[in-house]
Structures are given as structure tokens and as C-alpha cells.
SEPA-494026 format. One record per residue (C-alpha): residue in one letter; x, y negated, z negated; residue number from 0. Coordinates in nm, 4 decimals. Each point is the difference from the previous one (the first is absolute). Example, Ala and Ser with C-alpha at 12.3 -4.5 7.8 and 13.67 -1.06 7.14 Angstrom:
# residues 2
<A <1.2300 0.4500 -0.7800> 0>
<S <0.1370 -0.3440 0.0660> 1>
# end
This chain:
# residues 402
<M <-1.2937 5.0748 -3.3321> 0>
<R <-0.2089 -0.2700 0.1715> 1>
<S <0.1432 -0.2609 -0.2375> 2>
<W <0.3582 0.1094 0.0888> 3>
<H <-0.0837 -0.0388 0.3728> 4>
<T <-0.1548 -0.3418 -0.0666> 5>
<S <0.3036 -0.1059 -0.2003> 6>
<F <0.2396 0.1274 0.2690> 7>
<A <-0.1979 -0.1805 0.2745> 8>
<G <0.0144 -0.3243 -0.1976> 9>
<M <0.3743 0.0387 -0.0513> 10>
<L <0.0442 0.0660 0.3746> 11>
<V <-0.1923 -0.3176 0.0901> 12>
<V <0.2138 -0.2043 -0.2410> 13>
<A <0.3175 0.1541 0.1458> 14>
<L <-0.1096 -0.0759 0.3553> 15>
<L <-0.0897 -0.3571 -0.0911> 16>
<S <0.3352 -0.0450 -0.1751> 17>
<T <0.1821 0.1385 0.3040> 18>
<A <-0.1933 -0.2319 0.2326> 19>
<S <0.0737 -0.2971 -0.2279> 20>
<A <0.3702 0.0869 -0.0070> 21>
<G <-0.0014 0.0356 0.3787> 22>
<A <-0.1651 -0.3396 0.0380> 23>
<Q <0.2760 -0.1551 -0.2154> 24>
<T <0.2841 0.1630 0.1976> 25>
<G <-0.1393 -0.0050 0.3544> 26>
<P <0.0652 -0.2747 0.2535> 27>
<I <-0.1168 -0.3554 -0.0590> 28>
<R <-0.2177 -0.0762 0.2999> 29>
<L <-0.0406 -0.3357 0.1719> 30>
<G <-0.2782 -0.0173 0.2580> 31>
<V <0.0286 -0.2234 0.3069> 32>
<L <-0.3618 -0.0591 0.1018> 33>
<T <0.0089 -0.1666 0.3387> 34>
<D <-0.1220 -0.0144 0.3592> 35>
<M <0.1995 0.2678 0.1795> 36>
<S <-0.1566 -0.0130 0.3435> 37>
<S <-0.2183 -0.3068 0.0615> 38>
<L <0.0241 -0.3782 0.0294> 39>
<Y <0.2258 -0.0541 -0.3052> 40>
<A <0.2296 0.3005 0.0483> 41>
<D <0.2932 -0.2025 0.1375> 42>
<N <-0.0182 -0.2531 -0.2829> 43>
<G <-0.0140 0.2582 -0.2806> 44>
<G <-0.0591 0.3642 0.0944> 45>
<P <0.2982 0.2369 0.0377> 46>
<G <0.2378 -0.2906 -0.0569> 47>
<S <-0.1393 -0.0491 -0.3511> 48>
<V <0.0647 0.3673 -0.0757> 49>
<I <0.3595 -0.0369 0.1181> 50>
<A <0.0463 -0.3178 -0.2065> 51>
<A <-0.1307 0.1731 -0.3135> 52>
<Q <0.2304 0.2973 0.0617> 53>
<M <0.2968 -0.2343 0.0434> 54>
<A <-0.0749 -0.1653 -0.3346> 55>
<V <-0.0239 0.3385 -0.1724> 56>
<E <0.3284 0.1154 0.1536> 57>
<D <0.1783 -0.3239 -0.0946> 58>
<F <-0.1274 0.0406 -0.3572> 59>
<G <0.1550 0.3464 -0.0153> 60>
<G <-0.3015 0.2223 0.0708> 61>
<S <-0.1113 0.0551 -0.3599> 62>
<V <-0.1162 -0.1844 -0.3096> 63>
<L <-0.0646 0.1170 -0.3572> 64>
<G <0.1702 0.3256 0.0952> 65>
<R <-0.2539 0.0802 0.2747> 66>
<K <0.0267 -0.0022 0.3759> 67>
<I <-0.1925 -0.2744 0.1844> 68>
<E <-0.2162 0.1087 0.2928> 69>
<V <-0.1628 -0.2273 0.2595> 70>
<I <-0.3232 0.1252 0.1581> 71>
<A <-0.2137 -0.1729 0.2643> 72>
<G <-0.3673 -0.0288 0.0877> 73>
<D <-0.1921 -0.1621 0.2866> 74>
<H <-0.2970 -0.2058 -0.1190> 75>
<Q <-0.1159 -0.0588 0.3618> 76>
<N <-0.1061 -0.3547 -0.1004> 77>
<K <-0.3019 0.1383 -0.1821> 78>
<A <-0.0582 -0.0783 -0.3656> 79>
<D <-0.1774 0.3304 -0.0686> 80>
<I <0.2863 0.2062 0.1456> 81>
<G <0.2582 -0.2056 -0.1869> 82>
<S <-0.1929 0.0407 -0.3253> 83>
<T <-0.0299 0.3763 0.0464> 84>
<I <0.3742 0.0351 0.0585> 85>
<A <0.0814 -0.2234 -0.2992> 86>
<R <-0.2240 0.2006 -0.2345> 87>
<R <0.1448 0.3322 0.1171> 88>
<W <0.3549 -0.1231 -0.0335> 89>
<I <-0.0556 -0.1256 -0.3549> 90>
<D <-0.2316 0.2720 -0.1298> 91>
<Q <0.1555 0.3059 0.1677> 92>
<D <0.3394 -0.0747 0.1524> 93>
<G <0.1733 -0.1879 -0.2801> 94>
<V <0.0581 -0.3255 0.1878> 95>
<E <0.1182 -0.2727 -0.2391> 96>
<A <0.0015 -0.2987 0.2373> 97>
<I <-0.1746 -0.0801 0.3278> 98>
<L <0.1767 -0.2277 0.2497> 99>
<D <-0.0585 -0.2092 0.3118> 100>
<V <-0.3788 0.0196 0.0800> 101>
<P <-0.0226 -0.2327 0.3017> 102>
<N <-0.3690 -0.0887 0.0473> 103>
<S <-0.1407 -0.2226 -0.2704> 104>
<A <-0.3328 0.1846 -0.0335> 105>
<V <0.1828 0.3284 -0.0667> 106>
<A <0.2397 -0.1708 -0.2430> 107>
<L <-0.2842 -0.1498 -0.2039> 108>
<A <-0.1664 0.3425 -0.0265> 109>
<V <0.3248 0.1726 -0.0978> 110>
<Q <0.0851 -0.2678 -0.2562> 111>
<G <-0.3331 0.0727 -0.1666> 112>
<I <0.0993 0.3660 -0.0314> 113>
<T <0.3516 -0.0621 -0.1254> 114>
<R <-0.1311 -0.2555 -0.2496> 115>
<E <-0.2454 0.2579 -0.1351> 116>
<R <0.2613 0.2824 -0.0070> 117>
<K <0.2724 -0.2311 -0.1414> 118>
<K <0.2358 0.0766 0.2867> 119>
<I <0.2219 -0.2390 0.1941> 120>
<L <-0.0990 -0.1588 0.3316> 121>
<L <0.2827 -0.1693 0.1867> 122>
<A <-0.1922 -0.1900 0.2684> 123>
<T <0.2814 -0.0696 0.2459> 124>
<G <-0.2148 0.0036 0.3157> 125>
<A <-0.3344 -0.1486 -0.1056> 126>
<A <-0.0637 -0.3733 0.0424> 127>
<T <-0.3141 -0.1068 -0.1880> 128>
<S <0.0701 -0.2380 -0.2858> 129>
<R <-0.2927 0.1578 -0.1885> 130>
<L <0.2445 0.2697 -0.1182> 131>
<T <0.1338 -0.2553 -0.2505> 132>
<G <-0.3295 -0.1927 -0.0248> 133>
<D <-0.3427 0.1367 -0.0888> 134>
<Q <0.1127 0.3587 0.0716> 135>
<C <0.3306 -0.0116 -0.1891> 136>
<S <0.1345 0.2919 -0.2012> 137>
<P <0.2427 0.0377 -0.2947> 138>
<T <0.1682 0.2798 0.2010> 139>
<G <-0.0177 -0.1678 0.3416> 140>
<I <0.2957 -0.1839 0.1529> 141>
<H <-0.0558 -0.2068 0.3165> 142>
<W <0.3463 0.0012 0.1428> 143>
<T <0.0758 -0.1394 0.3455> 144>
<Y <-0.2368 -0.2814 0.1032> 145>
<D <-0.3675 -0.0930 -0.0195> 146>
<T <-0.2641 -0.1940 0.1911> 147>
<Y <0.0527 -0.3101 -0.2122> 148>
<A <0.3752 -0.0186 0.0671> 149>
<L <-0.0411 0.0704 0.3711> 150>
<S <-0.2650 -0.2704 0.0393> 151>
<Q <0.2048 -0.2470 -0.2052> 152>
<G <0.3013 0.0427 0.2270> 153>
<T <-0.1502 0.0198 0.3487> 154>
<T <-0.3103 -0.2157 -0.0372> 155>
<K <0.1811 -0.2812 -0.1823> 156>
<A <0.2812 -0.0018 0.2561> 157>
<I <-0.2354 -0.0242 0.2957> 158>
<S <-0.2073 -0.2672 -0.1716> 159>
<R <0.3154 -0.2068 -0.0505> 160>
<L <0.0626 0.0233 0.3740> 161>
<G <-0.3221 -0.1921 0.0551> 162>
<A <-0.2654 0.2696 0.0446> 163>
<K <-0.3384 -0.1210 -0.1239> 164>
<S <-0.2612 0.2480 0.1255> 165>
<W <0.0020 0.3768 -0.0442> 166>
<F <-0.1907 0.3038 0.1294> 167>
<F <0.0298 0.3320 -0.1841> 168>
<L <0.0058 0.3398 0.1673> 169>
<S <-0.0078 0.2354 -0.2965> 170>
<A <-0.0061 0.3744 -0.0592> 171>
<D <-0.3330 0.1010 -0.1547> 172>
<Y <0.1240 0.1502 -0.3294> 173>
<A <0.1754 -0.1066 -0.3193> 174>
<L <0.3256 -0.1159 0.1643> 175>
<G <-0.1645 -0.2284 0.2565> 176>
<A <-0.2489 -0.1430 -0.2510> 177>
<Q <0.2628 -0.0857 -0.2608> 178>
<L <0.2566 -0.1293 0.2503> 179>
<E <-0.2627 -0.2285 0.1527> 180>
<A <-0.1227 -0.1182 -0.3412> 181>
<D <0.3524 -0.0793 -0.1234> 182>
<S <0.0828 -0.1813 0.3255> 183>
<R <-0.3225 -0.2029 -0.0059> 184>
<A <0.0986 -0.1328 -0.3412> 185>
<V <0.3364 -0.1191 0.1373> 186>
<I <-0.1648 -0.1569 0.3066> 187>
<A <-0.2481 -0.1920 -0.2171> 188>
<A <0.2777 -0.1184 -0.2307> 189>
<T <0.2018 -0.1332 0.2936> 190>
<G <-0.2920 -0.1870 0.1555> 191>
<G <-0.0737 0.2478 0.2792> 192>
<K <-0.3290 0.1444 0.1136> 193>
<V <-0.1200 0.3504 0.0939> 194>
<V <-0.2167 -0.0375 0.3120> 195>
<G <-0.0916 0.3681 0.0414> 196>
<A <0.0650 0.3593 -0.0950> 197>
<V <-0.0763 0.3487 0.1242> 198>
<K <0.0597 0.3447 -0.1466> 199>
<H <0.1054 0.3095 0.1919> 200>
<P <-0.0023 0.3701 -0.0958> 201>
<V <0.3281 0.1650 -0.0994> 202>
<N <0.1881 0.1623 0.2896> 203>
<T <-0.1723 -0.2061 0.2687> 204>
<P <0.1219 0.0678 0.3573> 205>
<D <-0.1774 -0.2916 0.1696> 206>
<F <0.0268 -0.3547 -0.1381> 207>
<S <-0.1389 -0.1777 0.3064> 208>
<S <-0.3322 -0.1150 -0.1483> 209>
<F <0.1699 -0.1185 -0.3217> 210>
<L <0.2691 -0.1903 0.1907> 211>
<L <-0.2588 -0.1657 0.2239> 212>
<Q <-0.1725 -0.1349 -0.3125> 213>
<A <0.3327 -0.1232 -0.1319> 214>
<Q <0.0784 -0.1721 0.3305> 215>
<A <-0.3406 -0.1653 0.0136> 216>
<S <0.0527 -0.1476 -0.3470> 217>
<N <0.2892 -0.2151 0.1305> 218>
<A <0.1666 0.0471 -0.3392> 219>
<D <0.3637 -0.1091 -0.0264> 220>
<V <0.0868 0.3385 -0.1518> 221>
<I <-0.1395 0.3505 0.0369> 222>
<A <0.0932 0.1789 -0.3225> 223>
<L <0.0250 0.3792 0.0168> 224>
<A <-0.0943 0.1439 -0.3372> 225>
<N <0.0733 0.3587 0.1011> 226>
<A <0.3008 0.2294 0.0115> 227>
<G <0.1831 0.2761 0.1798> 228>
<G <-0.1586 0.1289 0.3173> 229>
<D <-0.2860 -0.2500 -0.0236> 230>
<F <0.2429 -0.2917 -0.0147> 231>
<I <0.2025 0.1385 0.2926> 232>
<N <-0.3084 0.0494 0.2184> 233>
<A <-0.1346 -0.3445 -0.0832> 234>
<V <0.3268 -0.1737 0.0917> 235>
<K <0.0413 0.1975 0.3239> 236>
<Q <-0.3545 -0.0782 0.1106> 237>
<A <0.0292 -0.3648 -0.1059> 238>
<S <0.2994 -0.0260 0.2313> 239>
<E <-0.1965 0.1604 0.2844> 240>
<F <-0.2871 -0.2447 -0.0572> 241>
<G <0.2359 -0.2961 0.0141> 242>
<V <-0.0782 -0.1002 -0.3588> 243>
<I <0.3647 -0.0396 -0.0983> 244>
<G <0.1247 -0.3428 0.1001> 245>
<K <-0.3407 -0.1662 -0.0059> 246>
<Q <-0.0583 0.0930 -0.3653> 247>
<K <0.2463 0.1034 -0.2690> 248>
<L <-0.0191 0.3655 -0.1023> 249>
<A <0.0815 0.0664 -0.3656> 250>
<G <0.0613 0.3467 -0.1416> 251>
<L <-0.0814 -0.0008 -0.3689> 252>
<I <0.1502 0.3431 -0.0702> 253>
<V <0.2713 0.0952 0.2471> 254>
<F <0.2623 0.2735 -0.0138> 255>
<I <0.3166 0.0297 0.2035> 256>
<A <-0.1336 0.3322 0.1323> 257>
<D <-0.2835 -0.2005 0.1580> 258>
<I <0.2486 -0.2373 0.1635> 259>
<E <0.2026 0.2928 0.1327> 260>
<S <-0.3175 0.1497 0.1475> 261>
<L <-0.1082 -0.3291 0.1570> 262>
<G <0.3440 -0.1002 0.1266> 263>
<L <0.1494 -0.3457 -0.0394> 264>
<Q <-0.1456 -0.1196 0.3288> 265>
<S <-0.3539 0.0317 -0.1419> 266>
<A <0.0795 -0.0889 -0.3628> 267>
<Q <0.2514 -0.2852 0.0386> 268>
<G <-0.0747 -0.3119 -0.2033> 269>
<L <-0.2347 0.1767 -0.2429> 270>
<L <0.0280 -0.1297 -0.3569> 271>
<L <-0.0254 0.2579 -0.2786> 272>
<S <0.0722 0.0614 -0.3664> 273>
<S <0.1846 0.3058 -0.1242> 274>
<A <0.1513 0.1339 -0.3213> 275>
<F <0.2953 0.1537 0.1884> 276>
<Y <0.2026 -0.0167 0.3193> 277>
<W <0.2721 0.2537 0.0689> 278>
<D <0.2481 -0.2621 0.1262> 279>
<L <-0.0141 -0.2490 -0.2895> 280>
<N <0.3361 0.0817 -0.1605> 281>
<D <0.2623 0.2702 -0.0416> 282>
<Q <-0.2048 0.1921 -0.2590> 283>
<T <-0.3130 0.0145 0.2156> 284>
<R <0.2081 0.0990 0.3021> 285>
<D <0.1857 0.2776 -0.1841> 286>
<W <-0.3186 0.1609 -0.1310> 287>
<S <-0.1810 -0.0435 0.3313> 288>
<K <0.2783 0.1712 0.1955> 289>
<R <-0.0347 0.3013 -0.2293> 290>
<F <-0.3783 -0.0010 0.0501> 291>
<I <0.0276 -0.0333 0.3801> 292>
<A <0.2429 0.2917 0.0100> 293>
<R <-0.2687 0.2139 -0.1707> 294>
<H <-0.3135 -0.1327 0.1679> 295>
<Q <0.1240 -0.1431 0.3335> 296>
<K <-0.2229 -0.3042 -0.0583> 297>
<V <0.0508 -0.3402 -0.1602> 298>
<P <-0.1262 -0.0180 -0.3599> 299>
<T <-0.3068 -0.2099 -0.0813> 300>
<M <-0.0589 -0.1860 -0.3264> 301>
<I <-0.2134 0.2972 -0.1125> 302>
<H <0.2910 0.2418 0.0471> 303>
<A <0.2395 -0.2287 -0.1865> 304>
<G <-0.2587 -0.0572 -0.2722> 305>
<T <-0.0653 0.3705 -0.0423> 306>
<Y <0.3708 0.0651 -0.0571> 307>
<G <0.0215 -0.2819 -0.2529> 308>
<A <-0.3140 0.1059 -0.1877> 309>
<V <0.1127 0.3630 -0.0322> 310>
<A <0.3469 -0.1036 -0.1172> 311>
<H <-0.1458 -0.2351 -0.2625> 312>
<Y <-0.2545 0.2582 -0.1149> 313>
<L <0.2731 0.2603 -0.0534> 314>
<K <0.2132 -0.2473 -0.1960> 315>
<A <-0.2998 -0.0718 -0.2231> 316>
<V <-0.0728 0.3720 -0.0526> 317>
<E <0.3618 0.0605 -0.0994> 318>
<K <0.0058 -0.2934 -0.2405> 319>
<A <-0.3414 0.0805 -0.1506> 320>
<G <0.0878 0.3689 -0.0386> 321>
<T <-0.3522 0.1029 0.1021> 322>
<L <-0.2360 0.0367 0.2954> 323>
<D <-0.2930 -0.1464 -0.1912> 324>
<G <-0.1610 -0.2434 0.2455> 325>
<P <-0.0749 -0.2987 -0.2282> 326>
<V <0.3412 0.0257 -0.1682> 327>
<V <0.1855 0.0142 0.3336> 328>
<A <-0.2074 -0.2872 0.1414> 329>
<K <0.0885 -0.2121 -0.3045> 330>
<Q <0.3671 0.0838 0.0469> 331>
<M <-0.0193 -0.0919 0.3692> 332>
<R <-0.1346 -0.3416 -0.0984> 333>
<E <0.2819 -0.0538 -0.2498> 334>
<L <0.2855 0.0870 0.2379> 335>
<P <0.1117 -0.2593 0.2593> 336>
<V <-0.0245 0.1187 0.3614> 337>
<N <0.3299 -0.0094 0.1884> 338>
<D <0.0651 0.1793 0.3262> 339>
<F <0.0953 -0.0778 0.3586> 340>
<M <-0.3263 -0.1885 0.0667> 341>
<T <-0.0758 -0.1547 -0.3402> 342>
<T <0.2160 -0.2079 -0.2350> 343>
<N <-0.1135 -0.0455 -0.3606> 344>
<G <-0.3594 0.0897 0.0828> 345>
<K <-0.2507 0.0176 -0.2844> 346>
<I <-0.3101 0.2173 -0.0322> 347>
<R <-0.2687 -0.2044 -0.1751> 348>
<A <-0.2535 0.1320 -0.2484> 349>
<D <-0.2616 0.0203 0.2775> 350>
<G <0.2290 0.2314 0.1996> 351>
<R <0.1157 -0.2502 0.2627> 352>
<L <0.3700 0.0154 0.0912> 353>
<V <0.1063 -0.3615 0.0474> 354>
<R <0.2814 -0.0308 0.2535> 355>
<D <0.0970 -0.2303 0.2864> 356>
<M <-0.1899 0.0103 0.3284> 357>
<Y <0.1253 -0.1193 0.3387> 358>
<L <-0.1389 -0.1917 0.2943> 359>
<F <0.1230 0.1151 0.3422> 360>
<R <-0.0465 -0.0867 0.3651> 361>
<V <0.0225 0.2769 0.2601> 362>
<K <0.2888 -0.0530 0.2386> 363>
<S <-0.0255 -0.0254 0.3783> 364>
<P <0.1619 0.2807 0.2043> 365>
<Q <0.2779 -0.2455 0.0954> 366>
<D <0.0838 -0.0757 -0.3640> 367>
<S <0.0161 0.3637 -0.1111> 368>
<K <0.3614 0.1205 0.0065> 369>
<Y <-0.0202 0.3612 -0.1163> 370>
<R <-0.2459 0.2791 -0.0851> 371>
<F <-0.2707 -0.1047 -0.2479> 372>
<D <0.1260 -0.3624 0.0056> 373>
<D <-0.3590 -0.1214 -0.0120> 374>
<Y <-0.0340 -0.2794 -0.2595> 375>
<T <0.1317 -0.3468 -0.0775> 376>
<L <-0.0242 -0.0931 -0.3690> 377>
<L <-0.1825 -0.3320 -0.0444> 378>
<A <-0.0436 -0.0152 -0.3753> 379>
<T <0.0351 0.1901 -0.3271> 380>
<I <-0.3117 -0.0321 -0.2158> 381>
<P <0.0773 0.0410 -0.3739> 382>
<G <-0.2063 0.2686 -0.1668> 383>
<D <-0.1664 -0.2412 -0.2434> 384>
<E <-0.1337 -0.1948 0.2998> 385>
<A <-0.0781 0.2989 0.2203> 386>
<F <-0.2189 0.2007 -0.2389> 387>
<R <-0.3254 -0.0971 -0.1690> 388>
<P <0.0393 -0.1250 -0.3585> 389>
<M <-0.0978 0.2785 -0.2372> 390>
<E <-0.2590 -0.2094 -0.1799> 391>
<E <-0.1887 -0.0522 0.3278> 392>
<G <-0.0325 0.3690 0.0869> 393>
<G <-0.2711 0.1026 -0.2437> 394>
<C <0.1715 0.3213 -0.1156> 395>
<P <-0.2406 0.1275 -0.2699> 396>
<F <0.2378 0.2021 -0.2156> 397>
<L <0.2140 -0.3080 -0.0672> 398>
<K <-0.2845 -0.1419 -0.2102> 399>
<T <0.0325 0.2885 -0.2456> 400>
<Q <0.3755 -0.0380 -0.0521> 401>
# end
């Protein structure tokens, strides 16, 4: 009798596992937007990234491989431990196949370590650090929108060509600020410039007065802001109040149109910046942006546009590969050319870097702006092969084994 019970219990376990396995194969395919929903990067990624991902899913048709696609969201609060906890839960318990966005380079590096280990896809559309395709690269990681190398190449080179020789760095004290400053220093040295000083500030700093006083005292031609979001906005506002602007050039090394909208053209006019996207570039960018604005009531940033593009490309690769297996899908993503409203014939390299054109802009004056969100003047298009670091210089370790 006991053996019958044991046998029945074993059969029940097998049946339950089979049912769970079948459910996993027929349930929704989940994509997780891991972002900053409420703090200093929320306007640049945040709820807008969730909307962009949903738009891409809807435009794809809402399903792939016979299964519905579901977008879920999580707030990493700009903390690597919180981001890592969410990523592990999503992958291990919630059936998330790909994680997107991840603004905040420290969080992105931590999450890429997890997705690399679990063989899941990371579409880093919001993170900046070039280490994601360098020493911390991943076979299943795709760095989509921009990176610290490309941003420093565009902005720092342009300002150097205008005659700037001496620089002072005001950098956020975490992975983004460190890498942005390091990549910019390399450009400055190559163009014959000199860094005369630098100071680091904590993330989400309300008072930049002591840092700006040090920058002023340096008499540098340029004060380079290696920070983003709310930190960048506060630094520019306070620099204006201190009378820094005009006496010294202020350079934003990672600037989003949401930042410019928050600052206003009166405060931001004349600022030089690099970007992967501007809503008013052409008919395609305008058409998509109008749809986004109708949903979100805000102008799309390059992160929002990049998130849409990355999700659309991922779903194409899943459909073509016929599987959700991370390494297989990542390989397929690298083989397919990237074409959408913001990218023409883009190519994802073996190290995971999407190579696409970047743009150099100058912020318009209030007098030059003719309509809502008419914020930028295009100065130059930087070809992708020039904008992004050569793959052989990145130090991606898994390339050595291929």
C-alpha cells in the first residue's frame, strides 16, 4: 500500500511539473523595463521607456512565437543592490526573457553580470558606461543607444576645435561620471588640451556651490559636467546663478532634451551636446515622436527612442530564430541589420555595441525656437565608425575565445 502511495505521489509531482512546464511555454513572454521611475533620471527614461517598449510591442502585433508579449516595469532607485534583486527575481521567478533600459551605469553593470550568468538578454538602452562593451561585456548584452565614448568624442572634440585648451571636470561620483570623465580626458589629451582640475559630487546633489567655486577658481576654459538628469539640471541652474556661464564655457557631456525642457532655453541656450536622437530630425522621427507625445505628453529622449528600437529588433530576432534562448537570440540580433526611424543600416558588433550615427547639436536661443520642443540646431552628423570606440580597443574578454 505504501509503495502505491509513493508511486502515486511521484506521478503527481511529474504531472505538476509537466503542467508548469507547459504553462511556461504558453504563458506571456515578459520583457522587463528596469528603470528610474521617480528620481533624477525618471524624465530621461522612467515611465517614458515603459511606454516606448509598449509601443514597440503593439507595432509588432502583440505576440511572437504564438505567445502574447507582456511589458512589466521595475524601479531600481539608482541602487545596484535593488536593481540586482529585481533582475534576479524577474529571471528566476517571473519568466522575464529580456531586461531593458537600466539608466545608471552602476546598476547596468551589476545587471549585465546577472544576465550574462543566466544567459538572458540585456538591452542597455539607458546606461552610458562604455565598460558594457569593454571589460564587462557579455555575449547576451546589447549596448544600444549611446555610450560615454561616443558622447565624449562628439562634444569634447567639437569644443576643442573651437579653441578650448583647459578643462575642469565636475563629475558624478559613480560609474557614469568616472567613465565619462576618463573617455573625455583621452580626447582632450589627443587634441592637445589640458585638464587643470576635477571634483566629484555625490549622486542627487542639491547644492553645487562649493564644486562650482572650485571650477571658477581654476580659470579653465571649459567646465565639463560629467553627470546627468537632475544633477546636470541643478549644476547648470546654479552655474547660471553664480555667473559662470559667459566667463567660462559650460559643456554637458550627457544631455537629454528632457533636461533642456526643464532648464528652459534661456538658461540652456548655446550649450553644445551629442545625442543619438532628436525628435525633429526628419519625417520618420517626427511621425514616431508625435505618437509618443500623444501617449506620454512629453518629448521623447534618445533613451525612449532607443528602447523602442531595441524591443522591435529583439522581437524580430526572436521570430527569425524561432526560440527565446538568450545566446541564440543575441546572435540573431547581431546578424540582422538595424533599421528603424532613428537608425539606418545599424550593425551590432560581436562585443554588443550597436554602431549607428551620432549627432552634434547646439541648443537654440528662445528667439530662434519657432514651435514647441524646437530646441536644437544640428551642427554635424558623426558616422558610427567614428563615434564609437573601435572594438579591438575595448578589451572585451569573450572576444578572445571566439
